[in-house]
N, C-alpha and C positions, 0 to 999 in steps of 0.2 A: 439525565444530561448525556451527551456523545460519548464522554470519557467513560462514564459508569461502565459501559460494555468493556473498554480495555482493561479499564482498572481491575474487573472481574476476572478478565481472563488473563492476566499478564503471568501468573505463577502457572499455567498450565499450558500457554499457548503454543509453546512447542510440543505437545501432544497432538497438536491437530494437523502435524504433518508424519508421515512413516519414518522417516528419519530427518530431523530439523537441521541436523549439521550437512547432509548430503542436498538437502534443499537450499542453505544458504550458499551453495559452492556452486549449482548449479544454476541458481538464478542469477548469480553473478557473472556469470562465463555467458549468459544471453544476455545481458543487459551492459556487459564489457563491449559486446561486439557492435553495439548503438551508440555507443559513446564515443568520443576521440580517446586518445591513448590516456594514460595519467598525466603524463607530461603535459599535453597540450588541452586538456581539458579543464584545469584549473580546479579553483573549489566548487565541491557539489553538495547541495543542500538535500537530504531527503526530509520531506515536509510531513509525512506522514510514517513514520521510521517504526513506530511498534516498538517492540523488543528487538527490533536490529538486524530482521531478517536479509533487507537486502545492503544495510550501510556496514554489517561485518563482514559480508562477503566480497563486498568492493575495496574495503580496509585491506583485506589480504591480498588485492591485486593491486595495492599502493596508489588507491585512488584517494585526494583529501578530501574526504566525506565528513560531514556533520549531521545529524539528525534532531529533529522536532517531533513533537507528539503534544496532542492536547491531555493525554494520559499519564498523568503523575508515576502511576505502578508501572506503566508501560516503560516509561523513561528510567525508572529506578533499575528495571529487570536489563534494559539494553547497556547501561553504563556498568554494570555487574558482569555483563557478558564480554564486553570489551575489556572489561581490567582483567577476566579470566584467560582472555586470548592474548594479552600483553599488546591491545590495540590503543592508539591516543585517538579515540574519536569524542567530539564535546558532542553530547546530548543534552538537550532542555526542553522545557515545557513551553508549548508554543502551541497557536492557533491556525490552522492553514488558512482562516479566512482574514487574518491580518498580517501574519509572521511579525509582529511587533520587536520580536527579537532578532530578527534577521536582519543583517545591513542590505543596503537597498546596492544596486548595481555592483555586486559583489561575485555572484558565483557564476560559474562557467554553465552549469547544469542545475535543475529542479528538479527532481524526483517525486512523484506522488503515486504509490503502487497498491497492489493487494485490494483494490477496488474501493479506496480510500472515498474519494470524491463524490461518491453516490450518498456517502453517509448525509451530507447536508441536505437540507429539507425546501431548499428551492431553486429555480433557476439565478435567481437574484444573489444566492449565497456562492454557488458556483462560480458566478461570474466574477464577484468579490475576490473569491479565492484566485481563480487564475489572474486576474489584475495585479495582486500581489504576488503571485510568482513572477509574473512579468518584470515587476517593478525591483526585483532582488537580481534580475540577471543582468550580467553585462551585456552589451549590444552583440547579436549575432550568438546568442546563450541558449542552450536546449532545455524544452521542457519536455519533459514525459511523465504520461499517465496511463495506469491500465485500469480497465474496466471490465466486468463481466459483458456478454453479449445479451443486452436486453432487449434487442430486436426479437429473439426469439423465446425470451423469459415474457415478455408482455402477451407475444402471441400466444404461448402456450399456458399461459397463468401457471406457470410453474409453482407447487404447492409441497415440494420436498426433494429430496435428493437420496439416492440409494445411500445404503451406511457402506461405510469403509470400515476393514477389520484391519488391526495392526497388533503385532505381537513384537515386545522386545526377546524373546525366548524364556522369559519366565512368566510373565502376565501379559495380559490381553487388553485391548481397548477397542470400542467402536464407537465410530464418529457419524452422525447424520445431522440433517438441516431439515427443518420445517419453516416454510414461508405462509405466513397469513396476512393476506394482501388487506390493507385498509382500506384503499379508494383504489383508483385505474393508476396511478403511480408507486403508489406507496405501501411498503409492507413491514410487519415484524420478521426479524430473523430471529430463529431459534438455534441454538447450538445445543446439541446432547451429547456429551463426551460421557461414556461409559467406562469406567476404570475397575479392571480385575485385580484386586489384592489377595493374594492366596486364593480361598474359599469363596472371597465376598466379591459383591459387586456393586461399586459406588456410581450413582448417576450425579451427572455435573449437569445443569442446566443455565444458559447464556441468552440473554435477550437483547440485540441489538435493532437497530431501524435504517432503512435505506428509502431511496427513491429512486425509482429506475432512470438511468440517464442512457437514453439513446445515443450511439456511437457518432450519427451525424449531428445529434445538438452540441456534443462534446466539442466537434469539429469547427462549428458554426461559432462559438462561443471562442474558442482559441482564436478565429480569424477577427471575430470583432473585438477581441483585447491586443492586438499586436502582432499576433503570431505570423509567419509565413511557412513556405515549405512544410505545411502539416500532411503528415504520413499516416495511414491507418495500418496497423502492422497485426494479421491475425496470429496465433499460436504457432498455425504451421509454416511459418515466415522466421519467426525469431527462437520457439523453442520455448516460450516462455508460456504460463498458463493460461493466461489473459490476453484479450488483444490490447495491444501499446498503441496509443497515439501519442505522435512526438511533433514537436513543431518547434521552429527557431524564432528568437525575438528579432524583428527587423531592425537594422540600424536606423539609428538617429540621422536625420536630413539635417 
């Protein structure tokens, strides 16, 4: 199941970043530059919130944000992190393909960050998710999704990433990814997290699944699902680590 990957990662997800708290702050600053002000934005839904990386940062900037995710353990962790920081954020279990727990025509913006939508296994599922994001937005509401640059990955048939080395001043950790291509679009995504504990090293292995989604395909699906003013914003324009695709829900005639 899709949720298993993030259930397994929930307790150690912060260790995938050199400094998770700093990442929370930096990503929120990037996203806030693309969103209306907190007073103008209205309620925001992060529909693939994980343990709260984007939601926590936007709450710190006074946005009215809630979060949902398919992973029950990620939601539990997100609630705990919000409570520890004194933020009043509603986190709930929900599937981005249905968003059955989210009210329709309620949100000024819906976010789906961190290359979450390529977890879906077909274009049919991606379209379903986008259409349900549209239904949850008010007229003129904003959708923002981030994805990897799969145009490059598909051309190069990427099989791994360079290891990243982090240290907290006492113990060190090593992070690297391995991609096993299943067919021309889908691949297994292996996350290897090696943690130092005094003189011992422990290896944690997590496996997820992705279907490569090209940027122009996402743009087409947004357009076909009723979004206009669609922009593709690469990292060098936003400071965010992935390409962001944003669109505006067309107003009802």
